[in-house]
ZAMARGU-4260 file (C-alpha; in steps of 0.2 Angstrom, whole numbers, plus 5000, padded with zeros to 4 digits):
<rodrens>
0) 4995/4973/4834 | 5010/4980/4826 | 5011/4990/4838 | 5009/4978/4853 | 5022/4965/4846
5) 5034/4981/4845 | 5031/4986/4862 | 5032/4968/4869 | 5050/4965/4860 | 5054/4983/4867
10) 5051/4978/4884 | 5059/4963/4883 | 5075/4970/4876 | 5074/4983/4893 | 5070/4969/4903
15) 5087/4959/4897 | 5097/4973/4899 | 5093/4976/4917 | 5094/4960/4922 | 5113/4961/4917
20) 5118/4980/4922 | 5122/4977/4938 | 5136/4963/4937 | 5151/4967/4929 | 5151/4956/4916
25) 5145/4961/4896 | 5129/4953/4890 | 5133/4956/4871 | 5144/4944/4860 | 5159/4952/4856
30) 5173/4946/4843 | 5187/4935/4852 | 5206/4939/4850 | 5215/4932/4835 | 5230/4922/4836
35) 5236/4936/4820 | 5244/4949/4830 | 5239/4961/4813 | 5221/4958/4815 | 5222/4962/4832
40) 5230/4978/4829 | 5216/4981/4815 | 5203/4976/4827 | 5209/4988/4840 | 5210/5004/4828
45) 5192/4999/4822 | 5188/5000/4840 | 5197/5016/4844 | 5194/5028/4829 | 5198/5046/4833
50) 5208/5041/4847 | 5225/5049/4846 | 5232/5046/4864 | 5230/5028/4860 | 5245/5019/4861
55) 5251/5002/4855 | 5269/4998/4856 | 5273/4984/4845 | 5291/4974/4851 | 5298/4958/4852
60) 5305/4948/4868 | 5317/4936/4873 | 5306/4926/4882 | 5294/4923/4867 | 5296/4921/4847
65) 5285/4932/4839 | 5279/4950/4842 | 5270/4957/4857 | 5261/4972/4857 | 5256/4983/4873
70) 5241/4995/4872 | 5236/5008/4883 | 5227/5024/4885 | 5239/5037/4888 | 5230/5048/4901
75) 5225/5034/4910 | 5238/5024/4915 | 5256/5027/4925 | 5268/5027/4914 | 5282/5022/4925
80) 5274/5008/4931 | 5272/5003/4913 | 5289/5006/4910 | 5298/4997/4925 | 5285/4983/4928
85) 5281/4979/4911 | 5293/4984/4896 | 5308/4982/4906 | 5306/4965/4912 | 5300/4960/4895
90) 5314/4967/4886 | 5327/4963/4899 | 5340/4947/4897 | 5330/4932/4904 | 5336/4923/4918
95) 5338/4908/4926 | 5321/4903/4934 | 5310/4914/4922 | 5298/4905/4911 | 5285/4913/4908
100) 5277/4930/4907 | 5269/4928/4922 | 5286/4926/4932 | 5293/4942/4924 | 5277/4955/4925
105) 5280/4964/4944 | 5263/4972/4944 | 5248/4968/4957 | 5236/4960/4945 | 5236/4952/4928
110) 5220/4945/4920 | 5218/4934/4903 | 5204/4942/4891 | 5196/4932/4877 | 5188/4946/4867
115) 5187/4962/4862 | 5173/4969/4874 | 5183/4967/4889 | 5197/4972/4880 | 5190/4988/4877
120) 5182/4987/4894 | 5199/4987/4903 | 5207/4998/4892 | 5195/5013/4896 | 5197/5009/4913
125) 5215/5012/4914 | 5222/4995/4912 | 5236/4991/4899 | 5232/4974/4887 | 5248/4965/4883
130) 5244/4954/4866 | 5257/4939/4862 | 5257/4933/4843 | 5249/4914/4841 | 5239/4916/4858
135) 5221/4918/4859 | 5220/4929/4873 | 5226/4946/4881 | 5234/4951/4899 | 5226/4964/4907
140) 5239/4971/4918 | 5235/4985/4931 | 5244/5002/4928 | 5229/5013/4932 | 5237/5032/4936
145) 5223/5043/4929 | 5223/5062/4936 | 5219/5064/4954 | 5219/5076/4968 | 5227/5074/4986
150) 5216/5070/5000 | 5208/5085/5008 | 5198/5091/5020 | 5178/5091/5017 | 5169/5107/5010
155) 5153/5106/5014 | 5157/5096/5031 | 5169/5106/5044 | 5172/5098/5060 | 5181/5104/5074
160) 5187/5088/5082 | 5186/5074/5070 | 5196/5069/5055 | 5203/5081/5041 | 5201/5068/5027
165) 5187/5070/5012 | 5183/5056/5000 | 5190/5060/4982 | 5186/5056/4965 | 5193/5040/4965
170) 5183/5025/4973 | 5195/5013/4976 | 5204/5027/4987 | 5186/5028/4995 | 5186/5013/4999
175) 5201/5011/5008 | 5199/5025/5018 | 5184/5017/5025 | 5194/5002/5028 | 5205/5012/5038
180) 5192/5014/5050 | 5185/4998/5050 | 5200/4986/5047 | 5188/4970/5049 | 5184/4954/5040
185) 5165/4957/5040 | 5166/4973/5030 | 5161/4966/5015 | 5160/4974/4997 | 5148/4971/4980
190) 5153/4981/4965 | 5141/4983/4948 | 5145/4992/4933 | 5130/5003/4926 | 5129/5013/4911
195) 5127/5009/4895 | 5141/5020/4888 | 5152/5023/4901 | 5152/5011/4914 | 5152/5017/4933
200) 5158/5005/4947 | 5147/5007/4960 | 5152/4998/4976 | 5140/4995/4992 | 5151/4992/5007
205) 5143/4984/5022 | 5147/4973/5037 | 5139/4958/5036 | 5135/4950/5052 | 5124/4968/5056
210) 5116/4973/5040 | 5100/4966/5038 | 5100/4955/5022 | 5083/4960/5017 | 5089/4978/5016
215) 5103/4974/5007 | 5093/4966/4995 | 5083/4979/4991 | 5096/4992/4986 | 5105/4980/4974
220) 5087/4976/4965 | 5086/4994/4963 | 5104/4997/4958 | 5102/4980/4945 | 5088/4989/4938
225) 5097/5006/4932 | 5098/5007/4913 | 5105/5024/4909 | 5122/5029/4898 | 5133/5033/4913
230) 5131/5039/4932 | 5143/5053/4934 | 5138/5056/4954 | 5130/5051/4969 | 5116/5064/4966
235) 5111/5055/4949 | 5111/5036/4957 | 5101/5044/4972 | 5088/5050/4960 | 5087/5033/4953
240) 5086/5021/4970 | 5075/5032/4982 | 5058/5028/4988 | 5050/5044/4984 | 5057/5056/4971
245) 5045/5068/4973 | 5048/5073/4989 | 5057/5088/4993 | 5066/5078/5008 | 5081/5067/5005
250) 5081/5049/5007 | 5101/5045/5010 | 5112/5054/5018 | 5126/5060/5006 | 5143/5064/5016
255) 5160/5067/5011 | 5169/5062/5027 | 5174/5044/5028 | 5174/5045/5049 | 5156/5047/5045
260) 5154/5036/5035 | 5162/5021/5044 | 5151/5026/5061 | 5135/5023/5049 | 5142/5006/5043
265) 5145/4999/5061 | 5127/5005/5067 | 5118/4993/5053 | 5118/5004/5040 | 5125/5003/5019
270) 5137/5013/5011 | 5137/5015/4990 | 5153/5022/4985 | 5151/5029/4966 | 5168/5028/4958
275) 5172/5046/4950 | 5163/5054/4965 | 5168/5064/4977 | 5154/5058/4990 | 5146/5044/4997
280) 5129/5040/5000 | 5122/5032/5016 | 5106/5020/5020 | 5094/5019/5027 | 5092/5034/5038
285) 5077/5043/5045 | 5071/5059/5047 | 5083/5062/5064 | 5100/5055/5056 | 5101/5073/5046
290) 5101/5082/5061 | 5117/5073/5070 | 5135/5077/5063 | 5151/5066/5069 | 5157/5080/5081
295) 5143/5076/5092 | 5151/5061/5097 | 5166/5070/5100 | 5163/5083/5113 | 5156/5082/5128
300) 5137/5075/5129 | 5130/5089/5136 | 5137/5101/5123 | 5131/5087/5110 | 5113/5090/5117
305) 5113/5107/5118 | 5118/5109/5100 | 5107/5096/5094 | 5093/5105/5103 | 5097/5120/5094
310) 5096/5112/5074 | 5080/5106/5079 | 5074/5121/5084 | 5083/5131/5069 | 5073/5118/5057
315) 5058/5127/5066 | 5064/5145/5065 | 5070/5143/5045 | 5053/5134/5041 | 5040/5144/5050
320) 5046/5162/5053 | 5044/5172/5038 | 5026/5164/5038 | 5022/5167/5055 | 5028/5183/5051
325) 5016/5186/5036 | 5001/5178/5047 | 5003/5190/5063 | 5004/5205/5051 | 4989/5201/5039
330) 4976/5190/5049 | 4982/5188/5068 | 4988/5204/5072 | 4977/5204/5090 | 4991/5191/5097
335) 5005/5205/5096 | 5009/5214/5111 | 5002/5232/5112 | 5018/5240/5111 | 5027/5232/5101
340) 5011/5234/5087 | 5015/5251/5089 | 5034/5248/5082 | 5029/5235/5068 | 5017/5250/5063
345) 5028/5264/5062 | 5043/5250/5052 | 5027/5247/5039 | 5022/5265/5039 | 5029/5269/5021
350) 5031/5250/5014 | 5018/5250/5000 | 5015/5232/4997 | 5008/5215/5007 | 5018/5205/5021
355) 5017/5191/5007 | 5025/5201/4990 | 5039/5209/5005 | 5042/5193/5013 | 5044/5185/4996
360) 5056/5198/4989 | 5067/5197/5004 | 5069/5179/5004 | 5072/5178/4984 | 5085/5189/4987
365) 5092/5180/5001 | 5093/5167/4989 | 5102/5174/4975 | 5116/5182/4986 | 5118/5164/4993
370) 5118/5156/4977 | 5131/5169/4971 | 5141/5167/4983 | 5142/5147/4980 | 5145/5149/4961
375) 5159/5163/4964 | 5177/5161/4967 | 5179/5161/4987 | 5186/5179/4988 | 5172/5186/4978
380) 5158/5175/4984 | 5164/5180/5003 | 5162/5200/4997 | 5146/5197/4988 | 5139/5188/5002
385) 5143/5201/5015 | 5145/5217/5006 | 5128/5212/4996 | 5119/5209/5013 | 5121/5224/5020
390) 5121/5235/5008 | 5105/5228/4999 | 5095/5227/5017 | 5100/5244/5021 | 5096/5252/5005
395) 5080/5243/5004 | 5075/5249/5023 | 5077/5267/5018 | 5068/5267/5001 | 5053/5259/5010
400) 5053/5245/4999 | 5053/5231/5015 | 5052/5235/5032 | 5064/5233/5048 | 5055/5219/5056
405) 5056/5210/5039 | 5074/5211/5036 | 5078/5205/5055 | 5065/5189/5053 | 5075/5187/5036
410) 5091/5186/5043 | 5084/5174/5058 | 5080/5163/5045 | 5096/5163/5035 | 5105/5161/5051
415) 5093/5145/5058 | 5095/5137/5040 | 5117/5138/5041 | 5113/5129/5056 | 5106/5113/5048
420) 5122/5103/5044 | 5115/5092/5030 | 5115/5102/5014 | 5104/5093/5005 | 5090/5093/5022
425) 5093/5113/5022 | 5088/5116/5004 | 5072/5107/5006 | 5070/5118/5020 | 5074/5132/5008
430) 5058/5125/4999 | 5045/5121/5010 | 5048/5139/5019 | 5040/5146/5001 | 5024/5135/5004
435) 5023/5140/5022 | 5022/5158/5017 | 5009/5156/5004 | 4999/5144/5016 | 5001/5160/5029
440) 4995/5173/5017 | 4978/5163/5012 | 4972/5158/5030 | 4985/5165/5043 | 4990/5155/5057
445) 4976/5142/5053 | 4987/5140/5038 | 5003/5137/5045 | 4994/5124/5057 | 4987/5114/5042
450) 5006/5116/5033 | 5014/5110/5048 | 5001/5092/5051 | 5003/5092/5032 | 5023/5090/5035
455) 5022/5078/5051 | 5009/5069/5037 | 5022/5067/5024 | 5038/5065/5034 | 5027/5049/5042
460) 5024/5041/5026 | 5039/5042/5018 | 5052/5027/5017 | 5071/5025/5015 | 5073/5007/5007
465) 5058/5003/5016 | 5061/5009/5032 | 5050/5021/5041 | 5058/5040/5038 | 5049/5047/5055
470) 5059/5034/5067 | 5060/5035/5082 | 5045/5045/5083 | 5033/5037/5071 | 5034/5022/5074
475) 5040/5024/5093 | 5054/5018/5097 | 5059/5024/5114 | 5076/5015/5114 | 5082/5027/5101
480) 5078/5043/5109 | 5094/5042/5118 | 5103/5049/5102 | 5086/5057/5094 | 5084/5075/5103
485) 5097/5072/5117 | 5113/5064/5117 | 5116/5055/5131 | 5133/5046/5135 | 5142/5034/5124
490) 5142/5021/5137 | 5124/5021/5138 | 5118/5018/5119 | 5123/4999/5120 | 5112/4995/5106
495) 5110/5000/5088 | 5096/5012/5080 | 5080/5001/5076 | 5081/5013/5060 | 5095/5004/5054
500) 5089/4988/5054 | 5101/4980/5061 | 5102/4961/5064 | 5115/4963/5078 | 5105/4975/5089
505) 5118/4976/5103 | 5134/4984/5103 | 5148/4978/5114 | 5143/4985/5133 | 5154/4996/5142
510) 5160/4989/5160 | 5152/5006/5167 | 5135/5002/5160 | 5136/4985/5168 | 5142/4991/5186
515) 5127/5003/5185 | 5117/4991/5182 | 5118/4982/5197
</rodrens>
């Protein structure tokens, strides 16, 4: 009975935390700010123990009788803003017409706080706190100035004709980059704080007159249920809010490009910006969304269609080519033409390993070279990738460990996986490839067919924020086929994708479309 009571109390406490984790206010009761400056400073020292970067500037002003104290963390504030916009006006001689501190502080945002929970959170977020003798309140002055890098080209999503601006680790700047593309009052932002130890600000961006309220509500409910110490990046947030965490396929698009994020918002989707992360989440999405690129809409539609078809072909090659090699060599060698089978036999004459072991060794070697090239510094990584691939490939063939045909298969597979524009989808394909190789080694071509049908069934069963992942194939949405395997001219695509679940399905209609409709 005691254990049941403990379990009920634990569940009730967890429910209470979850109900408050999505808001900006803290639920637990905190000590109120005192009128005594000494008591306030003592409480600050109790909160921020072993904090050498905490600065408490005690001074007097001609405007107010008594002491004032300015408190901040030196690494999270802009010292020029503090000196010019806070200290200098308060220490300067009083001018005519200035009757309050609000008239003196020349900063963008000043908030009044009443307890030390709010004080602690504001200081840790980079604000400066101004305590005044005799008042049970403190002024939070926005003086953010933490270390941050300049806006640079996206690292994972290179573009030929698109913009050369990528997201940075500051959420405010990332939102500003998106606003540059959508300067519209219907662009709404909802903010949440996630994390008990290090609160991370999560911003949800959407078009109020386009985004479907039910999809937005589902996303908000999932964010509010998160109860962790902190969220460090978008990858962690994605695992908490995705529909099926056990699937190898990503159910949200992670992008570093503001123009790509803005394009998804205009289609009716939702963008989630996590402070301190250089990428954002986009949802709901479909399987076809991972094969689209921002350059598809800045080049001619015929070229874009050809490249998109090439990506789907690369998906099939990267997933099934090693498995087909294993199946044909091990089981179904009768499908190989006679002239080719003689060449294959001569190539495998000195190879002592079965096709499965041969393929696994080469694929694992390729994955190791790929990972080494990513983790090492850029000049060394390129050298390891090129020299390692050439040297190892030539050496293993001469040593008779693998065949020439296997090296060609691995090379085609690697090139095909590089064509996939989304890194998360390419990583999923790398895992599925090994499963297909195992099925091919056990059942031959039949195993590949079984794996393919299982893969199709899994894709159809997946959802992204409750939206079918296989759309527009399952369920069939012929209207969305204008931007699926092919990409028709932009003036032909007058409706938003059905998979985005937009309230306003109709886009602005072009005059050329009206003329052709007559």
